[in-house]
Each structure stands twice: as structure tokens, then as C-alpha cells.
C-alpha positions, 0 to 999 in steps of 0.5 A: 441493498442489492447484492454487491457481487455484481459489477465491480463498477457498481461497487466502485461508484457506491464506494466513491459515493461514500467519499463525497459524503465523508468529505462533506461531513469533514468540510463541515466538522463543527470542531472548527470554524470554517471559512470559504478559503479554508473549505476550498483548500481542503477540498482541493487538497482531498480531491487531488490526493485521496481518490486518484489511486486504484483504490485497491486497499480501500475496496478490499475492506468491503470485498472482505466483509462480504466474504466474511458474511458468507454471501449474506446481502449486506445492508446499506449501513453495512456497505457504508461503514465498510466503505468508510473504513476503506476510505480511512485506509485510502486517507492513510495512504494519501497521508503517507504519499503526500509526505513521502514525495516531499522526502524523496523530492519526487516530481510526479505521482499517479501521472500528475505533479505531486501535491507539493509541486503544484504552484502555491502549495509547496511546504504547505503540503506538510501541514496537509499530510497532518490534516489528512492523518487527523481526518482519520480519527474524525471519520472514525468518531463520527461513524463508529464511536458507538460501536463495541469494536471502536477502541480496537479500530483506533488501536489498529489504525495507530498501530499500523501507522506506527509500523509503517512510519518506522518501515519508512525510517529503515528505508531512509537511513539505509539510503542516506545520500552520500552513503550509498553502500550496496553491501548493507542490502541484503534479503533480511533487510529487504523483507524488514522494510517491505513488512513494516513500510507496505505490508501492514497497511496495504494487506493486513489493515483492510482485512483487519478492518473487515474482521473488526466490523464482523465482531472478530477479536484480532487477537484470535487471528494471529495466523491471518496477519502472518499470511497477509505480511507474507502476501504483502512481501510477494507483492512488493517483490512483484513490484520490484520485478515489474519495475525493471522487467514490466512493460511501462504501458502496462504498469503505467510508470517507468521504473527508476529503482536502479537509478534511485539506489533502491533496496530492490529484491532484484539487487539483493538477489543479484549480490547473492548470485554474482561472482566477483567480476559481476559484483564490480559491475554492480557496485560501479553502475547501481544508483546512477542516473546515466541510461548507459549505467542502468543498461549495464545493470539490466544486462547483468540481471539477464546474465545471472537469469534473474527473470528465472529467479523470479519465476522460482520465487513466484511459485514457491510463494504462492505454494507456501501462502496457499498451504498457510491459508488452507490451514485456517480453520474458518472457511470464510477467512479462507476465502478472504485470504484466497480472494486477496491472493487471486488478485495479485498472483501473476499480475502484470501491473 
């Protein structure tokens, strides 16, 4: 196959082509007797929820695998398999988001109504989430059953799903309605939520998939997991920062972390830095819908120079992650980790 180092748009086209293949296999899965109605429902549900995002997690499986192969051109089969694993991560993400949106009673996702808000969908979306989750082992069975790393793939997806659901649980039980208590929020709690809810599936999982495909044993790479978790935490802190200080035109959404009483890095850091008077302001106005309350919090964030604190966190994280990467014995694994870091360092969106 032509080298994939070419245009990123070509890789994206190839990747989307694999989505079509996987979708048609799933819509003809012999384990179920399909009808026109059921086939149309699942197809519309997949098209609405799976391919709509930035596809970063999925595409990074192919990127990572290519770097592990040290520039050797990939065969069509390798590109297909790496893409299929990338899509399994996108399926996992879709499953989480469909159900998360119901739990949070959200209105929009990726600039369109949440799936459960679509007319005639409603609570059927819960079962759709379950179907999305069950598509992953169907895809793995069809394309990886004969591979020596098949069991490791199943274990990996199962473990990361468990970690993500557990992270979501900590997040949910910390922000129970009617129990809004800022004093529960701390840096260690923020770190735990982010590590489990986001970092494992968004950062570790794509690289772990590529390592398994390349014939590596994950137990031989414990430091890789640690570095990627640190990157995931750094990424989420950027997200928290951009939610408040990013330009909506650039990030493509209007931040609502303050209104939503989120355990954001900004509020946790503010709690650390505030004097008693400022703390009172924080407790009084955080988590309120009113724009005047939100403005008070943002003004407070400026008073205590959170933007400077973030810049400091950003450079320290970058240095720490870079030195962890350079300590890794394998140059190709270093290249994978550096490529990840390069994509997120100082991002604006």
C-alpha cells in the first residue's frame, strides 16, 4: 500500500472507508435475523453517533502502529486491521457518550442534538448504547480471532471499559444534585477522575492496541502506560482551561464547567490559592446558571492569576513527560509517545 505518511486527509478517507465496511458487516451479522426496520434503525444510530467526532483516538492507532513499524510501508491488511481497532475505540467512545448524555441530561453533542433527544429515540438510546458496546467484540471476533494477541485485545478493551465506567462513577457520585459541596474537590480527586474517566481510553488504549498488533507484550511496557496517563491528565487540564479561557470560535463549543459545578482543574487550583474572602465568593457563586455568577467566578480566576498558574503547569508537565519519554529504551516507542505529545502541546482547541 502507498505510504500513509502522505496527506492526513488520505488517511482519514481510508479510515472512513473501513467504517463503511465494518458497518455493513455488523448490519449483516449472522447471529441475528435482521429485518429492514432493525437494519435501518442500527444504521441510522451508527451514522449519527460513531463517525461524527474528530476521530483522533481511532486515527492514532494507525499513526502509532506506523511509527512502531519504523517507517516500513504498511500492507493493505495492516492498515485495515489498525483501522478496525481504531474504530473499536470510536465505538467505545460513542457508547460512553450516548449514555453519558442521558445521565447528564445534555442537549447537544458535536453540534447536533444528543441521540436520546432525537424524536422517537428517547430511552431507546439506552439499548442503543448497549448495542454499540456489543459491536466491539463482534468486530474483534470477525477480524482478530485467529491472531495470537486476540485474548489480549479482549482483556484490554474489557479492562479499559471497566476503568472508564469506574471513573464516570467517581465523577457522578462527587457531583450528586443537592450535595454540591466544593470542599470535596481537590487535586488528587481531579486526577483520579481524569485518569480513570478519560486517560485510559483516550490515551493508553490507542497505543496499547498498536503495541499488541506489533507483537509486543503490554506487560513489558509499564512505563508507557504511566506516561500516557500523565499525558491524558495534561490534556484534560488543557480542556478545563480552554472551557473557561478558550475562544468559542476555536474550541467549537461554549464552556459551561462553572455553571455545571464541574470538578475542573481551575476550581481545584482556585481553592488552593484563595484567601478566605475569595473562598466565600467561590462557594457562593460556583455552580450557578446565572451569567452574573459565572462572571464573578471568571473575575476571581483572573484576580488569582490562574492563567499564569496554567502556563506554569503546562511547561512543567511538558518537561516531566518529555524526560519520561526519553528514558524509554525503545526509539520507536519514544517516537509514538512524542507524536502524541506533539499533537496536544499548547493546543488552542
